Each structure stands twice: as structure tokens, then as C-alpha cells.
N, C-alpha and C positions, 0 to 999 in steps of 0.2 A: 716771624715779624715782617710786617708789610714794608714796602720800599719807603713810604713816607716816614714811618716810625724809625726805620734804620737811618735815613738821611737826617731826620730831626735829632736823633740820639748822637750821631757823629758830630753834627753842628753844635749841639748843646755842650758836649764834652770839650770840643775845641775852643768854643767861645769862653766857657767858664774856667778853663785852665790857662787863659791868656795867650792863646795861639795867634790871635789877631786875624786880620783879613786874609793874609797870605794862605792860611790853612782853611779858614772858614768859608772862603769864597768858593771852594769846591762844591758846597752844598746849597749855594744861593745863585739867584740871577745876578748878573753884574750890577744891575741898577736897583737891587732890592731896597725897599723902603723900610723905615722904622718909625714907630711912634710910641710916645709915653706921656702920661699926664703927671710928670714929675719935673719940678723946677731944675733939678740937677742935670736933666737931659734935654732941656728946651732947645739947645743949639744943634741937636743931633736929629737928622731926618733920613739918614741912609743906614743900612745895616753895616756897611763898611765902616762908617764913623763909629757906630756902636761897638763893633768888635774891637776896634782900636781903643775905645774908651775903657772897655772891660779889661783889655790887656794892661792899660795904664793904671787902673785902680790897684793892681797887684804890686805896684811900687810902694805906695804908702801902707799897704796892707799885704805884706809879703807872704803871710801864712794863709791868705784868703783861699777858701775852698767852699764847695757847695755840698749840701745834703739833699739829694733828690727825694721828694716825697710822693710825687704823682707824675705819671707820664701816660698820655692817652691820645688816640686818634679819633677824629670825627670824619669818617670816610665820606659822608654825604657833602661835606664842606671842604674837603681837601685841606684839613687843618690838624695840627698837633698842638697840644697844650702840655707844658711842663711846669710843675710847681716845685720850688726848692727853697731852701734857706741858705743864705750866704753867711758864712762865719769867718771871723778873722780879728786880728788885733792891729791897731795903727802903731807900728813900730818903725816904719820906714819913712824916709823923706819923700816929698813930692805931693803931699796933700795941701789943703788950703791953710793948714796950721802946722806948727812943729809937731812931731809925733806925740800923741797924747797918751799912748799906752792903753787906751780904751778899746773894748771889744764891741763887735757888732754881731747881731743875729737878725738878719733882714729877710723877711718873707717876700717872695716875688714869683710872678708867673710870666712865662713866655707863651704867647699864642702865635704860632707860625703858620702862615697861609702859604700853601704850595700851588705851583703851576708847573706842569710838566716835570714833576718829581724834584723840583728845586724851590727853595724858599723865595717867594715873591715879596712878602711883607711880614714883618714881625712887630707885634705890640708887646711892650713890657708893662706889667701892672705891678707897681711898687710904690710904697709910701716913703719917699726919700726924706721927708721931714723927720720921721722917727729914726731913720738910719743916721742922718747927720747929727741928730741929738745924741744918739748912742756913742758916737765917736767924738763928741764935743767939738764938732766942726761948724758951729753956727748958732 
């Protein structure tokens, strides 16, 4: 496994299990940026903010977990892409509504751009409207 794939895998696992920036920062530039075309994430523009958001989502969805379906490197662009499905049930407090008991199965993709073997920028591709509808959060 290449260095970029290994770094991306370690970051992905830490991020998706709610480890937050304290752990995820080891794989990223300190000022790594973040982008997504999703209303739920419009206020987030750094990878630090995003990893903390991901950590926080596990409060209202305490059984949240991912199913990794694709993981690959584009060597010529110093990029790694991961496609996964986030699964869970809204049984915990902390969401925009009282716990709904509804489940989510949300497809998403991370595209991680590397510089000097650390993530410089990450884009998340995700349809938040469908996810929020699944949870009855809007």
C-alpha cells in the first residue's frame, strides 16, 4: 500500500469513528481546507471543523458506522477517493429534533488531495437533503 493510501486510510478510519481533530490532525496539514456542496456543511471550511462535526454527529446517531465500498489512489494527482455508506439510527439527543428512531443509509465520497504526504484539502460529495429526510430532520 502506498504512503498516500495508508495515510488516507488512517485518516478515514479516525474521522468516521468520531476521533475528532486530535487524532485526525496527524494525517493533515494544520490548515487543511474542506468543501462540500451540502447545506448541512455550509459553515464548515476547514478539515478541523469537519472532523469535529463528524465526531458530533455520533451523539444523536450513537450507532453510526460506515461501510467502505471503494478506496483508490490517483497517483498523478496526489489524491485518494473513498466511497462509503454511513448507517445509523437517531436514538440519541443532540440533533435538530428529539430522537426520531429513524435510520439513515447515506452514500458519500471523500476526495482527499495530498501535499507532502498529508491531506491539504478534502471535498465531501454527499446529498444531505436525502439524509435529513431519512432521519425526519427537516
